[in-house]
C-alpha positions as CSV (number, residue, x, y, z in Angstrom):
1,M,-17.0,2.2,-17.7
2,A,-18.6,1.1,-14.4
3,E,-19.3,3.6,-11.7
4,D,-21.0,3.1,-8.3
5,S,-21.4,5.2,-5.1
6,Y,-22.9,5.0,-1.7
7,R,-23.4,7.1,1.3
8,A,-22.6,5.0,4.3
9,A,-25.0,4.5,7.2
10,P,-23.1,5.0,10.4
11,A,-20.4,2.3,10.6
12,L,-21.5,1.6,14.2
13,R,-22.9,-1.3,16.2
14,Y,-24.7,-0.6,19.5
15,I,-25.6,-3.0,22.2
16,L,-27.9,-1.6,24.8
17,L,-27.9,-3.4,28.2
18,V,-30.1,-2.5,31.1
19,F,-30.2,-4.6,34.2
20,G,-31.1,-4.4,37.9
21,A,-29.0,-4.6,40.9
22,W,-26.5,-7.5,40.8
23,F,-23.4,-6.4,42.6
24,A,-23.8,-5.9,46.3
25,G,-21.4,-3.9,48.3
26,A,-19.6,-2.1,45.5
27,P,-18.9,1.5,46.4
28,I,-20.6,3.8,44.0
29,V,-18.3,6.7,42.9
30,A,-19.8,10.1,43.2
31,V,-19.3,11.0,39.6
32,T,-18.6,14.6,38.6
33,A,-17.9,16.1,35.2
34,D,-14.4,14.8,35.5
35,V,-14.3,11.0,36.3
36,S,-11.0,9.5,37.1
37,A,-9.6,6.6,35.0
38,E,-9.1,4.7,38.3
39,A,-12.7,5.1,39.2
40,I,-14.0,3.8,35.9
41,A,-11.6,0.9,35.6
42,G,-12.0,0.0,39.2
43,A,-15.8,-0.1,39.0
44,L,-15.9,-2.0,35.7
45,S,-13.4,-4.6,37.0
46,R,-15.5,-5.2,40.1
47,Y,-18.6,-5.7,38.0
48,A,-16.7,-7.9,35.5
49,A,-15.6,-10.1,38.4
50,S,-19.2,-11.0,38.9
51,C,-19.2,-12.5,35.4
52,G,-16.0,-14.4,36.2
53,V,-14.0,-12.0,34.1
54,R,-10.5,-11.2,35.6
55,V,-9.0,-8.2,34.0
56,N,-5.8,-6.1,34.2
57,V,-7.3,-2.8,35.4
58,A,-4.3,-0.8,34.3
59,S,-4.6,-1.8,30.7
60,R,-8.2,-3.1,30.1
61,W,-10.2,0.1,30.0
62,H,-9.1,3.6,29.2
63,A,-11.2,6.5,30.5
64,D,-12.4,8.9,27.8
65,R,-14.1,12.1,29.0
66,R,-16.2,12.2,25.8
67,L,-17.8,8.9,26.9
68,D,-18.4,10.4,30.4
69,E,-20.4,13.0,28.6
70,A,-22.1,10.3,26.5
71,A,-23.0,8.4,29.7
72,A,-24.5,11.5,31.3
73,S,-26.5,12.4,28.2
74,W,-27.8,8.8,28.0
75,A,-28.8,9.0,31.7
76,Q,-30.8,12.1,30.9
77,G,-32.9,10.3,28.2
78,A,-30.9,10.6,25.0
79,S,-30.6,7.4,22.9
80,L,-27.2,5.7,23.2
81,H,-26.5,6.5,19.6
82,D,-27.3,10.2,19.9
83,A,-25.4,10.4,23.2
84,I,-22.2,9.0,21.7
85,E,-22.5,11.1,18.5
86,G,-23.2,14.2,20.5
87,S,-20.0,13.7,22.6
88,G,-17.8,13.9,19.6
89,Y,-16.5,10.3,20.0
90,T,-16.5,8.4,16.7
91,A,-17.3,4.8,17.5
92,S,-17.1,1.6,15.4
93,A,-18.8,-0.4,18.2
94,A,-20.3,0.5,21.6
95,S,-22.2,-0.9,24.5
96,G,-24.2,0.9,27.1
97,I,-24.7,-0.7,30.6
98,H,-27.2,0.8,33.1
99,I,-27.0,-0.6,36.6
100,E,-30.1,0.1,38.7
101,N,-30.0,0.2,42.5
102,A,-26.3,-0.7,42.3
103,S,-25.8,-0.5,46.1
104,A,-28.8,-2.7,47.0
105,E,-28.1,-5.6,49.3
106,R,-29.9,-8.1,47.2
107,G,-28.8,-8.7,43.7
108,S,-28.8,-11.1,40.8
109,T,-26.3,-12.6,38.4
110,P,-25.7,-10.4,35.3
111,G,-27.1,-11.7,32.1
112,A,-25.0,-13.4,29.4
113,S,-25.2,-10.3,27.0
114,T,-23.8,-8.1,29.8
115,C,-20.9,-10.4,30.5
116,R,-20.1,-10.6,26.8
117,A,-19.9,-6.8,26.7
118,L,-17.5,-6.8,29.7
119,R,-15.4,-9.5,28.1
120,N,-15.2,-7.8,24.7
121,E,-11.6,-6.5,24.6
122,V,-12.4,-4.4,21.5
123,L,-14.4,-2.1,23.7
124,G,-11.4,-0.5,25.4
125,D,-12.6,3.1,25.9
126,A,-15.0,3.8,28.8
127,G,-17.1,6.5,30.3
128,M,-19.2,6.5,33.5
129,H,-22.0,8.5,35.1
130,A,-23.8,8.0,38.4
131,R,-26.9,9.4,39.8
132,G,-28.2,8.2,43.2
133,D,-28.0,4.4,43.1
134,D,-28.0,4.2,39.3
135,V,-24.8,3.9,37.3
136,W,-24.4,4.3,33.5
137,F,-21.3,2.9,31.7
138,V,-20.6,3.5,28.0
139,L,-17.9,1.2,26.5
140,A,-16.7,1.9,23.0
141,A,-14.1,1.3,20.3
142,P,-13.0,4.1,18.0
143,I,-13.1,4.0,14.2
144,D,-9.7,3.9,12.7
145,L,-10.1,6.9,10.3
146,P,-7.2,7.7,8.0
147,V,-5.4,11.0,8.5
148,A,-3.3,13.2,6.3
149,G,0.1,11.7,5.6
150,E,-1.0,8.1,5.8
151,D,-1.5,7.6,2.0
152,A,1.1,4.9,1.7
153,R,-0.2,2.9,4.6
154,V,-3.8,3.2,3.3
155,D,-2.7,2.2,-0.2
156,A,-1.0,-0.9,1.1
157,Q,-3.8,-1.9,3.5
158,A,-6.5,-1.3,0.8
159,L,-4.6,-3.4,-1.8
160,V,-4.4,-6.3,0.7
161,L,-8.0,-6.1,1.6
162,V,-9.2,-5.8,-2.0
163,N,-7.1,-8.8,-3.1
164,Q,-8.4,-10.9,-0.2
165,V,-11.9,-10.2,-1.5
166,R,-10.9,-11.1,-5.1
167,A,-9.3,-14.3,-4.0
168,E,-12.7,-15.8,-3.0
169,P,-15.9,-16.2,-4.9
170,Q,-18.4,-13.4,-4.1
171,Q,-22.2,-13.1,-4.4
172,C,-22.8,-9.6,-5.8
173,G,-26.5,-9.2,-5.5
174,S,-28.0,-11.8,-7.8
175,R,-24.8,-12.3,-9.7
176,A,-22.2,-15.0,-8.5
177,M,-18.7,-13.8,-9.2
178,P,-15.8,-16.2,-9.3
179,P,-12.4,-15.4,-7.9
180,A,-10.3,-12.9,-9.8
181,A,-6.6,-12.3,-10.2
182,P,-5.0,-9.9,-7.7
183,L,-4.8,-6.2,-8.6
184,R,-1.7,-4.0,-8.7
185,L,-1.4,-0.4,-7.5
186,S,-1.0,2.3,-10.1
187,V,0.5,5.7,-9.3
188,Q,-1.6,7.2,-12.1
189,L,-4.8,5.7,-10.9
190,N,-4.0,6.9,-7.4
191,E,-3.5,10.4,-8.8
192,A,-6.9,10.3,-10.5
193,A,-8.6,8.9,-7.3
194,G,-6.9,11.5,-5.1
195,E,-7.9,14.4,-7.3
196,H,-11.6,13.5,-7.2
197,A,-11.6,12.7,-3.5
198,R,-10.0,16.1,-2.6
199,D,-12.4,18.0,-5.0
200,M,-15.5,16.4,-3.5
201,A,-14.3,17.1,0.1
202,Q,-13.4,20.7,-0.7
203,H,-16.6,21.5,-2.5
204,H,-19.0,19.3,-0.6
205,Y,-20.5,17.1,-3.3
206,F,-20.8,13.4,-3.9
207,E,-20.9,12.4,-7.6
208,H,-18.9,10.5,-10.1
209,R,-18.9,13.5,-12.5
210,D,-16.8,16.3,-11.1
211,R,-17.7,20.0,-11.1
212,N,-16.3,20.3,-14.7
213,G,-18.4,17.4,-16.0
214,R,-15.5,15.0,-16.3
215,T,-16.1,11.3,-15.8
216,S,-13.7,8.9,-14.0
217,A,-12.4,7.9,-17.5
218,D,-11.6,11.5,-18.3
219,R,-9.7,11.9,-15.0
220,V,-7.7,8.7,-15.7
221,R,-6.8,9.9,-19.2
222,A,-5.7,13.2,-17.8
223,T,-2.9,11.4,-15.9
224,G,-1.6,9.9,-19.1
225,Y,-2.9,6.4,-18.4
226,A,-4.0,4.6,-21.5
227,E,-7.1,2.7,-20.4
228,Q,-9.2,0.0,-22.1
229,R,-11.8,0.0,-19.3
230,V,-12.3,2.1,-16.2
231,G,-14.5,1.6,-13.1
232,E,-14.9,3.8,-10.1
233,N,-16.3,3.2,-6.6
234,I,-16.9,6.1,-4.2
235,A,-18.1,6.3,-0.6
236,Y,-18.7,8.9,2.0
237,G,-19.1,8.7,5.8
238,A,-17.3,7.9,9.0
239,L,-15.4,5.1,7.3
240,S,-12.1,3.4,7.8
241,T,-10.3,1.7,4.9
242,R,-11.8,-1.6,5.9
243,D,-15.3,0.0,6.4
244,A,-15.2,1.5,2.9
245,I,-14.3,-1.8,1.2
246,A,-16.8,-3.8,3.3
247,G,-19.5,-1.4,2.3
248,W,-18.7,-1.7,-1.4
249,L,-18.7,-5.5,-1.1
250,K,-22.3,-5.3,0.3
251,S,-23.5,-3.3,-2.7
252,P,-24.1,-5.3,-6.0
253,G,-22.6,-2.7,-8.3
254,H,-19.6,-1.9,-6.2
255,C,-19.1,-5.6,-5.6
256,E,-19.1,-6.3,-9.4
257,N,-16.4,-3.6,-9.8
258,L,-14.3,-5.2,-7.1
259,M,-14.6,-8.6,-8.7
260,D,-14.4,-7.7,-12.4
261,P,-11.7,-10.0,-13.9
262,D,-10.9,-7.5,-16.6
263,F,-9.5,-5.0,-14.1
264,Q,-5.8,-5.4,-13.5
265,Q,-4.8,-2.2,-11.6
266,M,-6.3,0.1,-9.0
267,G,-5.8,3.4,-7.2
268,I,-7.4,4.5,-4.0
269,A,-7.5,7.8,-2.1
270,F,-9.3,9.5,0.7
271,A,-10.0,13.1,1.8
272,R,-11.4,14.4,5.0
273,E,-14.4,16.7,4.7
274,Q,-13.5,20.3,5.4
275,G,-14.7,21.4,8.8
276,A,-15.8,17.9,9.8
277,N,-14.1,15.6,12.3
278,T,-15.4,12.2,11.0
279,H,-16.6,12.3,7.4
280,V,-14.3,10.8,4.8
281,Y,-14.6,10.8,1.0
282,W,-13.2,7.6,-0.6
283,V,-12.5,7.0,-4.2
284,Q,-11.3,3.8,-5.8
285,V,-10.4,3.7,-9.5
286,L,-10.0,0.4,-11.2
287,A,-8.7,-0.1,-14.8
288,A,-7.6,-2.4,-17.5
289,P,-4.8,-0.8,-19.5
290,K,-4.6,-0.9,-23.2
291,A,-2.4,-3.6,-24.6
292,A,1.0,-2.2,-25.6
293,R,1.5,-1.9,-29.3
294,H,4.5,-3.7,-30.9
């Protein structure tokens, strides 16, 4: 039996961009607590034009009031990470842009990193805050967290992602793992994974052994599955399906479970933490069934 677990660091990439005046003549919106979508998209499109970026204002950026709050908090001295987290927005990637002296007559061309942020179509949500001649923008992309009722979609997506990993050689820490045959989904392994994910979420713990002392193999046997070998990966955090599998791949023990050629079937399940908006418990169970007796 092979078991591995990890608590994810925030699945979040931040780019912090601060630059001086570079766009002369742009009207600065007097930003209140309720910034209009037109004001944000219009201002960003004007700034993007200075990078040679032509955008469809109606569809490129979507105003999010939480990111307005994040921009205001950032302007008041919070780190960009803390500002976004405190707003309640769950981001997979984000950029912060601070324009100083935005209405100054003299300006300079924005830097390459700034233009990359404005070109990045993944960062489709935006918030804005202005104070005097300074403007703060926060651009972000949300994490695609699973929600109740999406089990079939998550199962199918996870199976594709895991088999894509197994189709290529992987370096699991110091161990080179060759490609392995694709896995199949098992209803019984899904049941074992789901039971453990829900129990951890309901009772706020993060262990392979459950509150009754049972191991992953015990839970698999309880479903009626006759196993030869069992492995289990668990994860916890603001993680999408893709994030969870990518995190396991970066961890030697989890990676070895994913690439183990003996495993033929898998189950996967998630459960949202009670009372939390972002944290998800993930459980993947892998198994090699006993050979049928003739």
